[in-house]
KOLTOR-356533 format. One record per residue (C-alpha): x, y, z; residue in three letters. Coordinates in steps of 0.05 Angstrom, whole numbers, always signed. Example, Ala and Ser with C-alpha at 12.3 -4.5 7.8 and 13.67 -1.06 7.14 Angstrom:
<sites>
SITE, xx, yy, zz, zaba
SITE, +246, -90, +156, ala
SITE, +273, -21, +143, ser
</sites>
This chain:
<sites>
SITE, xx, yy, zz, zaba
SITE, -619, -238, -579, tyr
SITE, -630, -170, -610, leu
SITE, -702, -163, -579, glu
SITE, -675, -183, -512, lys
SITE, -621, -132, -513, thr
SITE, -671, -76, -530, his
SITE, -711, -99, -467, ala
SITE, -649, -96, -427, tyr
SITE, -632, -26, -450, tyr
SITE, -700, +2, -437, thr
SITE, -719, -34, -372, lys
SITE, -651, -39, -339, thr
SITE, -590, -6, -366, gln
SITE, -617, +66, -385, val
SITE, -661, +71, -323, pro
SITE, -598, +56, -280, leu
SITE, -558, +106, -310, ile
SITE, -614, +157, -301, glu
SITE, -621, +138, -229, lys
SITE, -546, +149, -217, leu
SITE, -547, +217, -248, phe
SITE, -607, +236, -204, asn
SITE, -569, +213, -143, glu
SITE, -508, +253, -163, leu
SITE, -553, +315, -171, leu
SITE, -592, +304, -106, arg
SITE, -527, +319, -67, his
SITE, -510, +379, -107, arg
SITE, -438, +370, -110, pro
SITE, -389, +422, -136, ala
SITE, -398, +430, -209, gly
SITE, -474, +412, -199, gly
SITE, -491, +460, -261, arg
SITE, -446, +419, -305, asn
SITE, -480, +358, -280, leu
SITE, -548, +386, -299, val
SITE, -524, +399, -369, leu
SITE, -497, +330, -376, leu
SITE, -564, +296, -348, lys
SITE, -604, +339, -397, lys
SITE, -556, +310, -453, phe
SITE, -566, +240, -428, phe
SITE, -641, +250, -431, leu
SITE, -637, +275, -503, glu
SITE, -596, +212, -521, tyr
SITE, -647, +165, -483, lys
SITE, -703, +196, -526, lys
SITE, -664, +185, -589, glu
SITE, -645, +114, -569, leu
SITE, -714, +93, -550, leu
SITE, -743, +119, -616, glu
SITE, -690, +82, -651, his
SITE, -706, +18, -616, leu
SITE, -782, +25, -625, glu
SITE, -772, +35, -701, arg
SITE, -735, -31, -705, glu
SITE, -787, -68, -662, glu
SITE, -846, -42, -699, lys
SITE, -821, -44, -769, thr
SITE, -752, -78, -781, thr
SITE, -760, -141, -738, phe
SITE, -832, -158, -761, pro
SITE, -807, -151, -831, tyr
SITE, -749, -198, -821, ile
SITE, -793, -249, -790, lys
SITE, -840, -246, -851, lys
SITE, -781, -252, -899, val
SITE, -755, -312, -861, tyr
SITE, -822, -346, -863, arg
SITE, -832, -331, -937, leu
SITE, -760, -357, -950, phe
SITE, -776, -423, -922, his
SITE, -842, -430, -957, thr
SITE, -840, -481, -1014, thr
SITE, -879, -439, -1067, his
SITE, -890, -369, -1044, pro
SITE, -943, -333, -1078, ser
SITE, -936, -265, -1113, gly
SITE, -986, -236, -1064, lys
SITE, -943, -255, -1006, asp
SITE, -883, -224, -1039, lys
SITE, -919, -160, -1056, arg
SITE, -942, -153, -988, ala
SITE, -869, -144, -966, leu
SITE, -851, -94, -1022, ser
SITE, -862, -30, -980, lys
SITE, -797, -45, -941, tyr
SITE, -731, -75, -952, ser
SITE, -663, -83, -921, met
SITE, -640, -31, -966, his
SITE, -688, +18, -932, val
SITE, -666, -7, -863, tyr
SITE, -592, +7, -885, glu
SITE, -612, +77, -908, glu
SITE, -647, +92, -842, glu
SITE, -599, +57, -795, his
SITE, -545, +95, -758, tyr
SITE, -499, +87, -700, asp
SITE, -530, +107, -635, val
SITE, -467, +107, -594, asp
SITE, -435, +169, -614, glu
SITE, -470, +216, -563, lys
SITE, -457, +160, -511, leu
SITE, -383, +166, -526, tyr
SITE, -383, +242, -520, asp
SITE, -421, +240, -456, leu
SITE, -372, +191, -425, lys
SITE, -314, +229, -449, asn
SITE, -340, +297, -425, ile
SITE, -352, +266, -354, leu
SITE, -283, +238, -349, ile
SITE, -243, +294, -379, lys
SITE, -281, +359, -360, tyr
SITE, -325, +349, -298, val
SITE, -287, +351, -231, his
SITE, -298, +366, -160, gly
SITE, -353, +317, -145, thr
SITE, -358, +294, -70, asn
SITE, -392, +231, -88, met
SITE, -334, +196, -123, gln
SITE, -365, +125, -118, ser
SITE, -430, +143, -153, val
SITE, -392, +186, -203, tyr
SITE, -344, +127, -221, his
SITE, -406, +81, -224, glu
SITE, -441, +128, -275, val
SITE, -379, +128, -319, ile
SITE, -374, +48, -313, phe
SITE, -446, +43, -334, glu
SITE, -437, +86, -392, leu
SITE, -377, +49, -415, phe
SITE, -417, -15, -409, arg
SITE, -478, +10, -446, leu
SITE, -430, +38, -502, glu
SITE, -394, -31, -509, lys
SITE, -461, -66, -510, asp
SITE, -495, -20, -564, ile
SITE, -430, -30, -605, gln
SITE, -437, -103, -602, asp
SITE, -509, -97, -620, his
SITE, -495, -52, -679, thr
SITE, -444, -102, -705, arg
SITE, -489, -158, -702, ile
SITE, -542, -116, -741, glu
SITE, -493, -94, -795, asn
SITE, -450, -155, -804, asn
SITE, -497, -213, -793, ile
SITE, -571, -194, -794, leu
SITE, -570, -143, -853, leu
SITE, -530, -189, -900, pro
SITE, -568, -248, -883, leu
SITE, -636, -220, -895, val
SITE, -611, -185, -959, ala
SITE, -592, -253, -984, glu
SITE, -660, -279, -971, met
SITE, -691, -219, -1004, glu
SITE, -649, -230, -1066, asp
SITE, -669, -302, -1069, thr
SITE, -745, -288, -1061, leu
SITE, -750, -224, -1105, phe
SITE, -693, -227, -1153, tyr
SITE, -676, -305, -1166, pro
SITE, -644, -295, -1232, glu
SITE, -598, -239, -1211, glu
SITE, -584, -278, -1146, his
SITE, -563, -341, -1184, ser
SITE, -515, -299, -1227, arg
SITE, -484, -268, -1169, arg
SITE, -476, -337, -1134, thr
SITE, -437, -361, -1195, val
SITE, -392, -303, -1191, gly
SITE, -380, -312, -1117, lys
SITE, -360, -384, -1128, lys
SITE, -309, -361, -1182, ala
SITE, -282, -309, -1134, leu
SITE, -275, -361, -1077, ala
SITE, -219, -396, -1118, thr
SITE, -181, -334, -1127, ser
SITE, -128, -302, -1082, asp
SITE, -170, -283, -1019, pro
SITE, -128, -223, -1003, his
SITE, -110, -191, -1071, pro
SITE, -104, -123, -1047, leu
SITE, -66, -133, -980, gln
SITE, +9, -118, -984, pro
SITE, +55, -175, -973, asp
SITE, +73, -180, -896, arg
SITE, +148, -189, -882, gln
SITE, +168, -233, -823, pro
SITE, +209, -200, -770, asp
SITE, +273, -228, -741, ala
SITE, +236, -277, -694, gly
SITE, +197, -307, -749, gly
SITE, +132, -270, -736, gly
SITE, +96, -216, -775, glu
SITE, +129, -151, -780, lys
SITE, +88, -102, -733, lys
SITE, +73, -30, -748, phe
SITE, +105, +14, -695, lys
SITE, +56, +67, -661, ile
SITE, +89, +129, -635, thr
SITE, +57, +173, -583, ala
SITE, +33, +241, -606, ala
SITE, +72, +299, -582, pro
SITE, +46, +329, -519, ser
SITE, -2, +390, -529, glu
SITE, -9, +449, -485, thr
SITE, -64, +436, -431, arg
SITE, -96, +508, -439, ala
SITE, -162, +497, -471, asn
SITE, -143, +425, -482, his
SITE, -93, +443, -540, gly
SITE, -144, +480, -583, leu
SITE, -114, +542, -623, thr
SITE, -149, +609, -621, ser
SITE, -180, +596, -689, arg
SITE, -206, +526, -665, glu
SITE, -237, +558, -604, leu
SITE, -272, +610, -647, ala
SITE, -301, +555, -691, val
SITE, -321, +515, -633, leu
SITE, -358, +574, -604, gln
SITE, -397, +584, -666, leu
SITE, -414, +509, -670, val
SITE, -440, +513, -603, gly
SITE, -482, +571, -619, cys
SITE, -517, +530, -673, gly
SITE, -482, +555, -735, met
SITE, -474, +512, -796, leu
SITE, -407, +510, -834, asn
SITE, -424, +562, -888, lys
SITE, -446, +611, -830, gln
SITE, -382, +599, -792, ile
SITE, -340, +610, -857, ala
SITE, -376, +676, -872, asp
SITE, -370, +698, -798, lys
SITE, -296, +682, -792, leu
SITE, -283, +704, -867, glu
SITE, -250, +636, -883, ile
SITE, -268, +579, -930, ser
SITE, -315, +522, -915, gln
SITE, -259, +475, -926, his
SITE, -221, +509, -870, thr
SITE, -281, +507, -826, val
SITE, -284, +431, -839, ile
SITE, -209, +421, -827, ser
SITE, -217, +459, -758, his
SITE, -276, +418, -738, arg
SITE, -238, +353, -754, lys
SITE, -181, +380, -709, asn
SITE, -232, +397, -652, ile
SITE, -262, +328, -654, thr
SITE, -191, +297, -654, arg
SITE, -166, +339, -598, lys
SITE, -228, +336, -551, leu
SITE, -251, +264, -569, gln
SITE, -323, +294, -577, ile
SITE, -360, +274, -642, lys
SITE, -428, +305, -641, thr
SITE, -451, +379, -644, val
SITE, -491, +365, -581, ala
SITE, -430, +342, -544, gly
SITE, -388, +400, -566, leu
SITE, -443, +448, -546, thr
SITE, -443, +416, -475, ile
SITE, -367, +425, -475, tyr
SITE, -369, +497, -495, ala
SITE, -423, +510, -440, leu
SITE, -382, +473, -385, ile
SITE, -317, +513, -402, asn
SITE, -352, +582, -406, gly
SITE, -340, +590, -481, leu
SITE, -414, +606, -493, ile
SITE, -475, +617, -449, ser
SITE, -542, +586, -456, pro
SITE, -574, +650, -488, arg
SITE, -520, +644, -545, asn
SITE, -551, +578, -569, ile
SITE, -600, +582, -628, thr
</sites>
């Protein structure tokens, strides 16, 4: 399934989104410069995604298939085990990262901050396909993290650390007889007999100017867009690194943009920095 989704991303979904961006750019709508920036952002994301998928296809998936075959071998030899010693699911876990954050930023920037296109149907189609790709990749990542990784790690433990694995298995069986939710607070039924639900209140409305950012947050955003690190920003603004981190968290929350690349695009689109400011 994972291999098939890789093929779907590379041969169908990503080329479709790139084609839609090109169609928007060909007609040069109002805000065309912004679309050029976003197309460049998407191409950077495409490069990162393809490298991620290629690494899994050339290294991770072949390793998993070898572990699976060895796990189902009656008496695996020491030589066969040593052949797999250069890689492990621990290495995979260290290398693995979510590849949907830039996609999330691209989608949000398009929806919130790019206006005036005279090709609404294509514009909406781009956003729809970005939503769909983001959802697919999130599902893909959940399957890798929650099913594939623990399953193969269990096979590795059985093959390479049989004694430790048997001790852990005994411990798991003992835990299975205890309270399955020992750390969860008691849930009180409501008047209707169901579980008491938490009430979520809407956040107070923020000023629309600069999308709710304070002057200090705007200054931090400009310096982030220029390529500065937290310490450099702190020195420049004469504030602590802790304060810089706090401002950056507020910026991410207010703009719903998570990556430095996404924040840079936002700053460019809104005239907070110019391309020559970027280092």
